[in-house]
C-alpha positions in Angstrom: -14.8 -3.9 32.3 -12.1 -4.3 29.4 -13.0 -5.6 26.4 -11.6 -8.5 24.4 -9.4 -7.4 22.1 -9.7 -8.7 18.9 -5.4 -8.1 18.3 -4.6 -9.5 21.5 -6.3 -13.0 20.7 -5.4 -13.3 16.9 -3.6 -16.4 17.4 -6.2 -18.2 19.4 -7.0 -21.4 17.8 -10.6 -21.9 17.2 -12.5 -24.8 18.6 -13.9 -27.8 16.8 -13.0 -26.2 13.1 -9.7 -27.8 11.5 -8.4 -25.6 8.9 -4.9 -26.1 7.0 -2.1 -24.2 8.9 -1.1 -22.6 5.4 -4.8 -21.0 5.1 -4.6 -19.8 9.0 -0.7 -18.2 8.1 -2.2 -16.5 4.8 -5.2 -15.0 6.8 -3.0 -13.5 9.7 -0.5 -12.2 6.8 -3.3 -10.6 5.1 -4.8 -9.1 8.1 -1.1 -7.7 9.1 -0.7 -6.4 5.9 -4.1 -4.5 5.9 -3.3 -2.8 9.4 0.5 -2.0 8.2 -0.3 -0.5 4.8 -3.9 0.4 4.4 -4.2 3.2 7.1 -1.7 5.6 6.4 -1.1 8.6 8.9 1.9 10.9 7.3 1.3 13.5 9.7 1.0 11.2 12.8 -2.3 13.0 13.8 -3.3 11.7 17.3 -0.4 9.1 17.5 0.4 7.9 21.3 4.5 7.9 22.2 6.3 5.3 21.6 6.3 4.3 25.3 2.6 3.9 25.0 3.2 1.6 22.4 5.3 -0.4 24.2 3.3 -0.8 27.0 0.6 -2.0 25.0 2.6 -4.9 23.6 4.2 -5.9 27.0 1.1 -5.1 29.5 -1.7 -4.6 27.4 -4.4 -4.5 30.2 -2.5 -1.1 31.7 -3.6 0.8 28.4 -6.4 2.8 27.6 -8.9 1.3 24.9 -8.2 4.3 22.9 -4.7 3.4 22.2 -6.0 0.1 20.7 -8.5 1.8 18.8 -5.9 4.2 17.4 -3.3 1.4 16.2 -6.4 -0.3 14.3 -6.5 2.7 12.0 -3.0 4.1 11.9 -0.2 2.2 9.9 2.5 3.6 11.2 1.7 3.1 15.0 0.7 -0.7 14.1 4.1 -1.1 12.6 5.8 0.5 15.7 3.5 -1.8 18.1 4.3 -4.7 15.9 7.7 -4.2 16.3 7.8 -3.6 20.1 5.9 -7.5 19.9 8.5 -9.0 17.7 11.0 -7.6 20.1 9.1 -8.9 23.4 8.9 -12.5 21.4 12.7 -12.4 20.9 13.7 -11.6 24.5 11.0 -14.1 25.8 12.3 -16.6 23.4 16.2 -16.1 24.4 15.2 -15.8 28.2 13.5 -19.6 27.8 16.6 -20.8 25.9 18.8 -19.8 28.8 16.7 -21.1 31.5 16.8 -24.6 30.1 19.2 -26.8 31.5 22.1 -28.1 29.4 21.9 -31.3 28.0 24.3 -33.7 29.9 26.7 -36.0 27.9 25.9 -39.5 27.3 28.2 -41.9 29.3 
C-alpha cells in the first residue's frame, strides 16, 4: 500500500481551523525554501534521472517511494521536481483556458 505523501497533499486545506491566508503562504514558502536550499548535493549522489522526477510530478503513484524520500533530502532534485510541477500547472491552466467557451457578444 502506498503511503500518503506530505508533499502531494501540502496544499490541502485543514478542516475546522481558520488561518490567515498570509500565514499559510508564508509557511508554504518556508517549506519550499527549506527543501530547495538546505540539502545541497553538489555531486548529485543517488539522484534519479530527470524523467523519473518528471513522472513524480505528473503521475506520483507510479514512482517508487524512494524517489519521494530522495527529493526531501536533496535540494537539486527538489528544485528540478518543483520545476516540473510548475510546467504541469502551466500546461493544465492553458488547457483549461482553451477549453472554455468564448463569451458571446451581447446584442
